Structure formats: structure tokens, C-alpha cells
DSSP file (Angstrom, degrees, kcal/mol; ACC not computed):
  #  RESIDUE AA STRUCTURE BP1 BP2  ACC     N-H-->O    O-->H-N    N-H-->O    O-->H-N    TCO  KAPPA ALPHA  PHI   PSI    X-CA   Y-CA   Z-CA
    1    1 A M     >        0   0    0      0, 0.0     4,-2.0     0, 0.0     5,-0.2   0.000 360.0 360.0 360.0 -34.2   -8.1   31.2   11.2
    2    2 A N  H  >  +     0   0    0      1,-0.2     4,-2.4     2,-0.2     5,-0.1   0.865 360.0  51.9 -70.4 -32.0  -10.6   31.7    8.4
    3    3 A T  H  > S+     0   0    0      2,-0.2     4,-2.2     1,-0.2    -1,-0.2   0.884 108.7  50.5 -73.5 -38.5   -8.5   29.7    5.9
    4    4 A I  H  > S+     0   0    0      2,-0.2     4,-2.1     1,-0.2    -2,-0.2   0.926 112.2  46.6 -64.7 -43.2   -8.3   26.7    8.3
    5    5 A R  H  X S+     0   0    0     -4,-2.0     4,-2.2     1,-0.2    -2,-0.2   0.916 112.7  49.8 -63.8 -42.7  -12.0   26.7    8.9
    6    6 A Q  H  X S+     0   0    0     -4,-2.4     4,-1.4     1,-0.2    -1,-0.2   0.890 111.1  50.2 -65.5 -36.5  -12.7   27.0    5.1
    7    7 A R  H  < S+     0   0    0     -4,-2.2    -1,-0.2     1,-0.2    -2,-0.2   0.852 114.0  44.1 -69.7 -34.2  -10.3   24.1    4.5
    8    8 A L  H  < S+     0   0    0     -4,-2.1    -2,-0.2     1,-0.2    -1,-0.2   0.830 120.4  39.2 -78.0 -32.8  -12.0   21.9    7.1
    9    9 A L  H  < S+     0   0    0     -4,-2.2     2,-0.3    -5,-0.2     3,-0.2   0.572 110.1  56.7 -99.1  -9.7  -15.5   22.7    6.1
   10   10 A T  S  < S+     0   0    0     -4,-1.4     0, 0.0    -5,-0.2     0, 0.0  -0.777  86.3  33.6-121.2 165.1  -15.4   22.8    2.2
   11   11 A N        +     0   0    0     -2,-0.3     2,-0.5     1,-0.2    -1,-0.2   0.890  66.4 167.5  63.1  48.1  -14.4   20.7   -0.7
   12   12 A W        +     0   0    0     -3,-0.2    -1,-0.2     4,-0.1     2,-0.2  -0.826   5.1 167.0 -93.8 126.5  -15.4   17.4    0.7
   13   13 A H     >  -     0   0    0     -2,-0.5     4,-2.1     1,-0.0     5,-0.2  -0.722  51.0 -84.9-132.1-179.0  -15.5   14.6   -1.8
   14   14 A F  H  > S+     0   0    0      1,-0.2     4,-2.4    -2,-0.2     5,-0.2   0.892 123.8  48.2 -60.8 -45.6  -15.7   10.8   -1.7
   15   15 A M  H  > S+     0   0    0      1,-0.2     4,-2.0     2,-0.2    -1,-0.2   0.851 111.1  50.7 -67.3 -35.1  -11.9   10.1   -1.3
   16   16 A R  H  > S+     0   0    0      2,-0.2     4,-2.2     1,-0.2    -1,-0.2   0.912 112.5  45.4 -67.4 -42.4  -11.6   12.7    1.5
   17   17 A I  H  X S+     0   0    0     -4,-2.1     4,-2.3     1,-0.2    -2,-0.2   0.878 112.3  52.4 -73.2 -34.2  -14.5   11.2    3.4
   18   18 A L  H  X S+     0   0    0     -4,-2.4     4,-2.3    -5,-0.2    -1,-0.2   0.887 108.1  51.2 -66.4 -37.0  -13.1    7.6    2.8
   19   19 A R  H  X S+     0   0    0     -4,-2.0     4,-2.4     2,-0.2    -2,-0.2   0.899 110.2  50.5 -63.7 -40.6   -9.7    8.7    4.2
   20   20 A L  H  X S+     0   0    0     -4,-2.2     4,-1.8     2,-0.2    -2,-0.2   0.906 113.0  43.5 -58.5 -44.6  -11.5   10.1    7.2
   21   21 A V  H  X S+     0   0    0     -4,-2.3     4,-2.1     1,-0.2    -2,-0.2   0.851 114.9  50.8 -71.7 -35.8  -13.4    6.9    7.9
   22   22 A L  H  X S+     0   0    0     -4,-2.3     4,-2.4    -5,-0.2    -2,-0.2   0.878 110.0  48.7 -70.6 -37.6  -10.4    4.8    7.2
   23   23 A S  H  X S+     0   0    0     -4,-2.4     4,-2.4     2,-0.2    -2,-0.2   0.903 111.8  49.9 -69.5 -39.5   -8.2    6.8    9.6
   24   24 A I  H  X S+     0   0    0     -4,-1.8     4,-2.5     2,-0.2    -2,-0.2   0.922 112.4  47.3 -60.1 -47.4  -10.8    6.6   12.3
   25   25 A W  H  X S+     0   0    0     -4,-2.1     4,-1.6     1,-0.2    -2,-0.2   0.903 113.3  47.7 -62.0 -43.6  -11.1    2.8   11.9
   26   26 A I  H  X S+     0   0    0     -4,-2.4     4,-2.2     2,-0.2    -1,-0.2   0.893 112.5  49.0 -66.7 -39.4   -7.2    2.4   11.9
   27   27 A L  H  X S+     0   0    0     -4,-2.4     4,-2.2     1,-0.2    -2,-0.2   0.911 109.9  51.6 -68.6 -39.5   -6.9    4.5   15.0
   28   28 A V  H  < S+     0   0    0     -4,-2.5    -1,-0.2     1,-0.2    -2,-0.2   0.824 114.8  43.4 -62.5 -31.5   -9.7    2.6   16.8
   29   29 A M  H  X S+     0   0    0     -4,-1.6     4,-0.9    -5,-0.2    -1,-0.2   0.796 114.1  50.7 -83.7 -32.2   -7.9   -0.7   16.0
   30   30 A A  H  X>S+     0   0    0     -4,-2.2     5,-1.6     2,-0.2     4,-1.4   0.860 100.9  61.4 -75.7 -36.1   -4.4    0.6   16.9
   31   31 A I  H ><5S+     0   0    0     -4,-2.2     3,-1.2     1,-0.2    -2,-0.1   0.972 108.6  38.8 -61.5 -59.6   -5.2    2.0   20.3
   32   32 A P  H 345S+     0   0    0      0, 0.0    -1,-0.2     0, 0.0    -2,-0.2   0.815 118.6  49.1 -59.6 -30.5   -6.3   -1.2   22.0
   33   33 A A  H 3<5S-     0   0    0     -4,-0.9    -2,-0.2     2,-0.1    -3,-0.1   0.653 102.4-136.6 -83.1 -13.5   -3.6   -3.2   20.2
   34   34 A R  T <<5 +     0   0    0     -4,-1.4     2,-0.9    -3,-1.2    -3,-0.2   0.857  47.2 157.5  60.0  39.6   -1.0   -0.5   21.3
   35   35 A D     >< -     0   0    0     -5,-1.6     4,-1.7     1,-0.2    -1,-0.2  -0.830  23.1-173.7 -93.3  95.7    0.5   -0.7   17.7
   36   36 A W  H  > S+     0   0    0     -2,-0.9     4,-2.5     1,-0.2    -1,-0.2   0.840  80.5  55.1 -71.1 -32.2    2.3    2.6   17.1
   37   37 A A  H  > S+     0   0    0      2,-0.2     4,-1.7     1,-0.2    -1,-0.2   0.926 111.6  44.2 -65.8 -41.8    3.1    2.0   13.5
   38   38 A M  H  > S+     0   0    0      1,-0.2     4,-2.0     2,-0.2    -1,-0.2   0.837 112.2  54.9 -66.1 -32.2   -0.5    1.4   12.7
   39   39 A G  H  X S+     0   0    0     -4,-1.7     4,-2.6     2,-0.2    -2,-0.2   0.915 106.5  50.7 -65.2 -42.9   -1.4    4.5   14.9
   40   40 A L  H  X S+     0   0    0     -4,-2.5     4,-2.0     1,-0.2    -2,-0.2   0.866 109.4  50.2 -69.4 -31.3    1.0    6.6   12.9
   41   41 A I  H  X S+     0   0    0     -4,-1.7     4,-2.4     2,-0.2    -1,-0.2   0.874 110.8  50.4 -67.2 -37.2   -0.6    5.4    9.6
   42   42 A G  H  X S+     0   0    0     -4,-2.0     4,-1.9     2,-0.2    -2,-0.2   0.888 110.8  48.3 -66.4 -39.2   -4.0    6.3   11.1
   43   43 A V  H  X S+     0   0    0     -4,-2.6     4,-2.4     2,-0.2    -2,-0.2   0.885 110.2  52.8 -65.3 -37.9   -2.7    9.8   12.1
   44   44 A F  H  X S+     0   0    0     -4,-2.0     4,-2.5     2,-0.2    -2,-0.2   0.937 110.6  45.9 -63.4 -48.2   -1.3   10.2    8.6
   45   45 A F  H  X S+     0   0    0     -4,-2.4     4,-1.8     1,-0.2    -1,-0.2   0.862 110.9  54.1 -64.5 -33.8   -4.7    9.4    7.0
   46   46 A L  H  X S+     0   0    0     -4,-1.9     4,-2.6     2,-0.2     5,-0.3   0.902 109.4  48.4 -67.5 -40.3   -6.5   11.7    9.5
   47   47 A Y  H  X S+     0   0    0     -4,-2.4     4,-2.8     1,-0.2     5,-0.3   0.943 111.3  48.4 -62.5 -47.2   -4.2   14.6    8.5
   48   48 A T  H  X>S+     0   0    0     -4,-2.5     4,-1.2     1,-0.2     5,-0.9   0.865 114.8  46.2 -63.1 -35.9   -4.7   14.1    4.8
   49   49 A A  H  <5S+     0   0    0     -4,-1.8    -2,-0.2    -5,-0.2    -1,-0.2   0.931 118.0  40.5 -75.1 -44.2   -8.5   13.9    5.3
   50   50 A L  H  <5S+     0   0    0     -4,-2.6    -2,-0.2     1,-0.2    -3,-0.2   0.918 120.6  42.2 -71.1 -40.7   -8.7   17.0    7.6
   51   51 A A  H  <5S-     0   0    0     -4,-2.8    -1,-0.2    -5,-0.3    -2,-0.2   0.714 102.4-130.7 -82.3 -18.4   -6.3   19.1    5.7
   52   52 A G  T  <5 +     0   0    0     -4,-1.2     2,-0.2    -5,-0.3    -3,-0.2   0.810  61.1 132.3  77.7  29.7   -7.6   18.1    2.3
   53   53 A V      < +     0   0    0     -5,-0.9    -1,-0.3    -6,-0.3     2,-0.2  -0.686  22.3  74.0-110.5 167.4   -4.1   17.3    0.9
   54   54 A G  S    S-     0   0    0     -2,-0.2     0, 0.0     1,-0.1     0, 0.0  -0.462  83.4 -80.1 118.0 172.5   -2.8   14.3   -0.9
   55   55 A C  S    S+     0   0    0     -2,-0.2     2,-0.6     6,-0.1     6,-0.2   0.686  96.5  93.4 -82.4 -21.7   -3.0   12.9   -4.4
   56   56 A C        +     0   0    0      4,-0.1     0, 0.0    -3,-0.1     0, 0.0  -0.658  66.4  69.5 -80.0 118.8   -6.4   11.2   -4.1
   57   57 A G  S >  S-     0   0    0     -2,-0.6     3,-2.0   -42,-0.1     4,-0.4  -0.890  93.2 -35.2 156.6 174.6   -9.1   13.5   -5.3
   58   58 A P  T 3  S-     0   0    0      0, 0.0     4,-0.1     0, 0.0    -2,-0.0  -0.460 129.1  -9.7 -63.2 120.6  -10.5   15.1   -8.3
   59   59 A A  T >  S+     0   0    0     -2,-0.3     3,-0.7     2,-0.1    -3,-0.1   0.801  92.7 137.9  62.9  30.8   -7.7   15.9  -10.7
   60   60 A G  T <  S+     0   0    0     -3,-2.0    -4,-0.1     1,-0.2    -6,-0.1   0.921  83.4  23.9 -73.2 -40.3   -5.1   15.0   -7.9
   61   61 A C  T 3  S+     0   0    0     -4,-0.4    -1,-0.2    -6,-0.2     2,-0.2  -0.347  92.9 175.4-114.6  45.0   -2.8   13.2  -10.4
   62   62 A Y    <   -     0   0    0     -3,-0.7     0, 0.0    -4,-0.1     0, 0.0  -0.344  13.2-172.8 -63.8 122.9   -4.1   15.0  -13.5
   63   63 A V        -     0   0    0     -2,-0.2    -2,-0.1     0, 0.0    -4,-0.0  -0.981  27.6-121.7-116.1 122.2   -2.3   14.2  -16.8
   64   64 A P        -     0   0    0      0, 0.0     2,-0.1     0, 0.0     3,-0.0  -0.300  27.5-112.6 -65.8 146.9   -3.3   16.4  -19.7
   65   65 A E        -     0   0    0      1,-0.1     2,-0.7     5,-0.0     5,-0.1  -0.342  33.6-100.1 -72.1 156.7   -4.7   14.7  -22.7
   66   66 A R        -     0   0    0     -2,-0.1    -1,-0.1     4,-0.1     2,-0.1  -0.669  49.5-176.4 -80.1 116.8   -2.8   14.7  -25.9
   67   67 A G     >  -     0   0    0     -2,-0.7     4,-1.5     1,-0.0     3,-0.3  -0.283  45.4 -79.6-100.5-168.0   -4.3   17.3  -28.1
   68   68 A K  H  > S+     0   0    0      1,-0.2     4,-1.6     2,-0.2    -2,-0.0   0.874 128.4  55.0 -57.1 -41.8   -3.6   18.5  -31.7
   69   69 A D  H  > S+     0   0    0      1,-0.2     4,-0.9     2,-0.2    -1,-0.2   0.863 105.9  51.5 -66.0 -34.5   -0.6   20.5  -30.5
   70   70 A M  H  4 S+     0   0    0     -3,-0.3     4,-0.5     1,-0.2     3,-0.3   0.862 105.4  55.6 -70.6 -35.9    1.0   17.4  -28.9
   71   71 A K  H >< S+     0   0    0     -4,-1.5     3,-0.8     1,-0.2    -1,-0.2   0.882 106.4  51.1 -65.9 -38.5    0.6   15.3  -32.0
   72   72 A N  H 3< S+     0   0    0     -4,-1.6    -1,-0.2     1,-0.2    -2,-0.2   0.735 105.3  56.2 -73.6 -20.1    2.5   17.8  -34.1
   73   73 A N  T 3< S+     0   0    0     -4,-0.9     2,-0.5    -3,-0.3    -1,-0.2   0.524  81.0 105.0 -88.9  -3.5    5.4   17.9  -31.7
   74   74 A I    <   -     0   0    0     -3,-0.8     2,-0.3    -4,-0.5    -3,-0.0  -0.663  59.8-152.6 -80.7 127.4    6.1   14.2  -31.8
   75   75 A K        -     0   0    0     -2,-0.5    -2,-0.1     1,-0.1    -3,-0.0  -0.744  21.8-101.6 -99.7 147.2    9.1   13.4  -33.8
   76   76 A D        -     0   0    0     -2,-0.3     2,-0.5     1,-0.1    -1,-0.1  -0.361  34.7-133.2 -63.9 142.6    9.8   10.1  -35.7
   77   77 A T        -     0   0    0     -2,-0.0     2,-0.5     2,-0.0    -1,-0.1  -0.855  10.7-145.8-100.3 133.4   12.2    7.8  -33.9
   78   78 A D        -     0   0    0     -2,-0.5     2,-0.3     2,-0.0     0, 0.0  -0.889  13.9-157.0-100.0 130.0   14.9    6.3  -35.9
   79   79 A Y        -     0   0    0     -2,-0.5     2,-0.4     2,-0.0    -2,-0.0  -0.821   3.9-161.8-110.7 143.4   15.9    2.7  -34.9
   80   80 A E        -     0   0    0     -2,-0.3     2,-0.4     2,-0.0    -2,-0.0  -0.996  19.9-126.5-129.4 131.2   19.2    1.1  -35.6
   81   81 A E        -     0   0    0     -2,-0.4     2,-0.6     2,-0.0    -2,-0.0  -0.594  19.6-154.0 -81.7 131.1   19.6   -2.6  -35.4
   82   82 A V              0   0    0     -2,-0.4    -1,-0.0     1,-0.1    -2,-0.0  -0.906 360.0 360.0-108.2 123.5   22.4   -3.8  -33.2
   83   83 A K              0   0    0     -2,-0.6    -1,-0.1     0, 0.0    -2,-0.0   0.388 360.0 360.0-106.4 360.0   24.1   -7.2  -34.0
């Protein structure tokens, strides 16, 4: 129970708030229209916002920078002309 409360109340950033606002807006639009597909998308965004999961966020899709070690490991590529 303590971890669920911590997950809900901590680590809020711009993208998480944006997903929450977007999900509420989508659900408000989907309910009167009785559009189940849009409702499922709204529920998905609501889950990602409340659970704090997803790729959107600080270092969510982090790709490490090429350092000195990476430059030394790159091998020269030999090209062969095909006629």
C-alpha cells in the first residue's frame, strides 16, 4: 500500500501531468459520444499518468552518448563495389 501511495504522490513531471489532463479530456469527450475506442485510449492515458509508467518522461528513452570508449570500438568498414 505504501508503494502505491508513493507512486501516486511523487515524481510528477510535465509529461505525467500532460497525460493526466489529456486522459481526463479524452474521457470527458468519449462518455457523451459513447465512443468506446476513444474511451479506451483515455483509460490508457489515465493509467500511464497515475502509475507513472511509459516512455514519456525524463530519461524515458535514454540513449547513452558516445564517449571516448565508443570511438575506439568503431571498426573501419570495407566497401566493395558491385557491378
